Every structure is written in structure tokens, then in C-alpha cells.
C-alpha positions as CSV (number, residue, x, y, z in Angstrom):
1,M,-50.0,-34.3,-43.4
2,H,-46.3,-33.9,-43.0
3,V,-43.2,-34.0,-45.2
4,H,-39.9,-35.5,-44.1
5,L,-36.8,-33.4,-44.7
6,P,-33.3,-34.8,-44.8
7,V,-31.1,-32.3,-43.0
8,T,-27.8,-31.9,-41.1
9,V,-28.0,-30.6,-37.5
10,H,-25.1,-28.5,-36.2
11,Q,-24.3,-27.4,-32.7
12,A,-21.9,-24.5,-31.9
13,R,-21.3,-22.3,-28.9
14,L,-21.0,-18.5,-28.9
15,G,-19.8,-17.4,-25.4
16,P,-22.2,-18.8,-22.8
17,R,-25.0,-19.8,-25.4
18,E,-25.1,-22.9,-27.6
19,F,-27.0,-22.6,-30.9
20,Q,-28.4,-25.2,-33.2
21,V,-28.3,-24.7,-36.9
22,V,-30.2,-26.9,-39.3
23,R,-29.3,-27.1,-43.0
24,P,-30.8,-29.1,-45.8
25,A,-28.8,-32.2,-46.4
26,R,-28.5,-31.3,-50.0
27,P,-28.9,-27.5,-50.7
28,P,-31.3,-26.7,-53.5
29,R,-29.4,-27.0,-56.8
30,R,-31.6,-24.7,-58.9
31,A,-32.3,-21.7,-56.7
32,L,-31.1,-18.2,-56.3
33,L,-32.0,-15.4,-53.8
34,L,-31.0,-12.0,-55.1
35,D,-31.2,-8.6,-53.5
36,E,-32.2,-6.5,-56.5
37,G,-32.9,-3.0,-55.2
38,P,-36.4,-2.6,-54.1
39,Y,-37.2,-6.3,-54.1
40,L,-35.8,-9.6,-52.9
41,N,-36.1,-12.0,-55.8
42,A,-36.1,-15.8,-55.3
43,Y,-35.7,-17.9,-58.6
44,V,-36.5,-21.6,-58.1
45,D,-37.4,-24.7,-59.9
46,D,-40.2,-26.9,-58.6
47,E,-37.9,-29.1,-56.5
48,A,-36.2,-26.1,-54.9
49,A,-39.7,-24.5,-54.2
50,R,-40.9,-27.7,-52.4
51,L,-37.7,-27.8,-50.3
52,L,-38.0,-24.2,-49.3
53,A,-41.7,-24.7,-48.4
54,G,-40.7,-27.6,-46.2
55,L,-37.9,-25.5,-44.5
56,W,-40.2,-22.6,-44.1
57,S,-42.7,-24.8,-42.3
58,L,-39.8,-26.4,-40.3
59,A,-39.0,-22.9,-39.0
60,A,-42.5,-22.8,-37.5
61,T,-42.0,-26.1,-35.6
62,S,-38.3,-25.5,-34.6
63,P,-38.2,-22.3,-32.5
64,R,-34.8,-23.2,-31.0
65,S,-33.0,-23.6,-34.3
66,L,-31.6,-21.4,-37.0
67,I,-32.6,-22.8,-40.4
68,H,-29.8,-22.0,-42.8
69,V,-30.4,-22.4,-46.5
70,P,-27.2,-22.0,-48.7
71,L,-28.5,-20.2,-51.9
72,R,-25.3,-18.9,-53.4
73,P,-24.0,-21.9,-55.4
74,T,-21.2,-21.1,-57.9
75,G,-22.6,-23.3,-60.7
76,V,-26.0,-21.7,-61.2
77,G,-24.9,-18.7,-63.3
78,S,-24.2,-15.1,-62.8
79,P,-26.9,-12.8,-61.5
80,E,-28.1,-9.7,-63.1
81,P,-25.6,-6.8,-63.0
82,G,-25.9,-5.1,-59.6
83,A,-27.7,-8.0,-58.0
84,R,-26.4,-9.3,-54.7
85,P,-26.7,-13.2,-54.2
86,L,-27.8,-14.1,-50.7
87,D,-28.1,-17.1,-48.4
88,L,-31.2,-17.4,-46.2
89,V,-31.6,-17.9,-42.5
90,L,-35.0,-18.4,-40.9
91,L,-35.5,-18.1,-37.1
92,H,-38.1,-17.7,-34.5
93,H,-38.0,-14.3,-32.8
94,S,-37.6,-15.8,-29.3
95,L,-34.1,-16.9,-30.1
96,Q,-33.0,-13.3,-30.1
97,F,-30.0,-14.1,-32.2
98,A,-28.0,-11.0,-33.5
99,P,-27.4,-11.3,-37.2
100,S,-24.0,-9.5,-36.6
101,R,-22.8,-12.7,-35.0
102,W,-23.8,-15.0,-37.9
103,K,-20.4,-15.0,-39.7
104,E,-18.7,-16.1,-36.4
105,L,-21.2,-18.8,-35.7
106,R,-21.2,-20.0,-39.3
107,G,-17.4,-20.4,-39.1
108,L,-17.8,-22.7,-36.1
109,L,-20.1,-25.2,-37.8
110,G,-18.7,-28.6,-38.5
111,P,-20.2,-31.3,-40.8
112,G,-23.2,-31.8,-38.5
113,R,-25.3,-34.9,-37.9
114,R,-27.7,-36.3,-40.6
115,R,-31.3,-36.5,-39.5
116,S,-34.8,-36.6,-41.0
117,L,-37.1,-33.9,-39.6
118,S,-40.8,-33.7,-40.1
119,A,-42.6,-30.4,-41.0
120,P,-46.3,-29.7,-41.8
121,A,-47.2,-30.0,-45.5
122,S,-50.3,-27.9,-45.4
123,E,-51.2,-24.4,-44.4
124,P,-53.8,-23.3,-41.8
125,E,-56.7,-21.0,-42.5
126,V,-55.6,-17.4,-42.3
127,D,-57.8,-14.8,-40.6
128,Y,-57.0,-11.9,-42.9
129,E,-59.1,-9.5,-41.0
130,A,-57.1,-10.1,-37.8
131,L,-53.9,-9.2,-39.6
132,H,-54.9,-5.6,-39.5
133,H,-55.7,-5.4,-35.8
134,A,-53.4,-3.2,-33.8
135,E,-52.7,-6.0,-31.3
136,N,-51.5,-8.4,-34.0
137,R,-47.8,-9.2,-33.2
138,D,-47.2,-11.9,-35.8
139,H,-44.7,-10.0,-37.9
140,F,-41.7,-10.8,-40.0
141,H,-38.5,-8.8,-39.7
142,Q,-35.7,-8.8,-42.2
143,H,-31.9,-8.2,-41.7
144,L,-29.1,-8.4,-44.2
145,H,-25.7,-9.4,-42.8
146,A,-22.7,-11.4,-44.1
147,E,-24.4,-12.0,-47.5
148,T,-27.3,-13.6,-45.8
149,L,-31.0,-12.5,-45.5
150,F,-32.4,-13.2,-42.0
151,V,-36.2,-13.7,-41.8
152,T,-37.3,-13.6,-38.2
153,G,-40.9,-14.2,-37.2
154,S,-43.4,-16.2,-35.1
155,A,-44.4,-19.8,-35.7
156,K,-47.8,-18.6,-36.8
157,V,-46.5,-16.4,-39.6
158,F,-44.1,-19.0,-40.9
159,R,-46.9,-21.6,-41.1
160,E,-49.3,-19.2,-42.9
161,T,-46.7,-18.1,-45.5
162,A,-45.0,-21.4,-46.5
163,G,-47.8,-22.0,-49.0
164,A,-46.3,-19.4,-51.4
165,F,-43.5,-21.7,-52.2
166,R,-45.8,-24.7,-52.5
167,E,-48.0,-22.7,-54.9
168,V,-45.0,-22.0,-57.2
169,A,-44.0,-25.7,-57.1
170,R,-47.5,-26.8,-57.8
171,H,-48.4,-24.5,-60.6
172,G,-45.1,-23.1,-62.0
173,P,-44.0,-25.9,-64.4
174,A,-47.3,-26.3,-66.2
175,H,-47.9,-22.6,-66.5
176,V,-44.4,-21.8,-67.9
177,R,-44.5,-24.6,-70.4
178,D,-48.0,-23.8,-71.7
179,T,-47.4,-21.9,-74.9
180,T,-50.8,-20.2,-74.6
181,R,-49.7,-18.3,-71.5
182,L,-47.1,-15.5,-71.0
183,G,-44.6,-17.9,-69.5
184,H,-44.2,-16.1,-66.1
185,Y,-45.4,-17.7,-62.8
186,C,-44.6,-16.2,-59.4
187,A,-45.9,-15.8,-55.9
188,R,-45.2,-12.8,-53.7
189,L,-44.7,-12.4,-50.0
190,H,-45.7,-8.8,-49.6
191,S,-46.5,-6.6,-46.6
192,G,-50.0,-8.0,-46.2
193,D,-48.8,-11.6,-46.2
194,M,-45.9,-10.9,-43.8
195,R,-47.7,-8.6,-41.5
196,T,-44.8,-6.2,-41.9
197,G,-44.2,-2.5,-41.8
198,T,-42.8,-0.4,-44.6
199,R,-39.2,-1.3,-43.9
200,T,-39.6,-5.0,-44.8
201,R,-39.3,-5.7,-48.6
202,E,-41.4,-7.9,-50.7
203,I,-40.0,-11.4,-51.5
204,H,-40.9,-12.2,-55.1
205,I,-40.7,-16.0,-55.7
206,E,-40.5,-16.9,-59.4
207,Y,-40.6,-20.3,-61.0
208,T,-37.9,-20.7,-63.8
209,D,-36.7,-23.7,-65.8
210,S,-33.9,-21.8,-67.5
211,W,-30.7,-23.0,-65.8
212,P,-27.2,-23.5,-67.2
213,D,-27.5,-27.3,-66.8
214,G,-30.7,-27.6,-68.7
215,P,-34.5,-27.5,-68.0
216,A,-35.7,-28.2,-64.5
């Protein structure tokens, strides 16, 4: 089963190399990614969570592209004091793209070409025991540069972790609106999920329907 994502595809050259950048045709309207000290916190409604799940899966099937998700919209409201709003870039480690060059590349991008790309809509079975093997090389790496979080990894690890966003989209709205519950629904991409070392921070994905323009 696959999902079709409306995107814009951009081409730009840095020196001898040409790069392809893919963006959602319509960036998520109710979504924020914040650097809040020890954690990276993503706040999303169900539509944004489904879109991020699709783009996360697209990163697994598009190893030659940088997937850029603008997540710093001006109309969503002010973040918590001390929080740093971030955009998101997902990329396959084989691209060997230096985040320090992102601002330059971003400045070269034009309006792009509208396309519809297909991405898997389901997650494979995960061999959790294999994650702890010394020879496992399916890791995520994080870098912060130019107000952007770069998440770099293998196709396998992108495929196996996209489900965290689908889980929030699927269960978040009913859970939060159920008055018998505590009203908080989230999923976490932690060190075990992301096959990371101690230097990579947990990504906390929280469903919220409290936005300045009304409920999600």
C-alpha cells in the first residue's frame, strides 16, 4: 500500500554537484518543530502527522534527494520561551551532503516543478534484537544548522520509524478529545528506535488540536 504526495521538486548546483530538493507542495499548516533543550519536540495535528509520515517514508525511497519540510510558519504562534523553531531536512547518508552548505543551497532553489510522488504507507517488521548487534549500521545522525534539523540515515531506518507519525495521526485526535483520559498523546523516536548513540536526541512527537486558528 502506498500514499501519493503532492510535492515540488527543485534542482540546484553547488560547484560540480547538482542536488535535488523535494518539498511538500503545501507545507504542514499546523506543525512546529522546536529545539527545547534536551529534547526535540514536534507538535502536530493529524493532517500534519500523516504528511510527515509520508515524507519520512519518501526519504527511504529517494536516496538521491534532500526532503525539506518547512516547519517555521509565522502564523502558528510563538513557541515557549527559550525554544528554537526549526525546519526539517531528511536525507540518505550516501548523499554525503554537508549541512554547512544548506543555507547556500536553499538560497538557489526556485519555485520547482509540481509532481506527485509515491511513498510506502506501511511499516516493515522490525527485528529489534538485531538493532543491538555490533555490526548494525542502520543509524540516524542529527545536525543543526541554519535553523534546520538534519536527520541523516539509511533507507531501512527511515522505513522502520515512519510509523511513529502514523501512530500519532491515527490515535491522537480521539485520545485527546476523550474526557476520561489525560488529554496527552505522543510518540517518541528515542535511541532504541533510531539506533543512535548518546549524542542523538530523542524526538518527541505530540498531537495537539490547540492552534491559534481553532481546533484541528
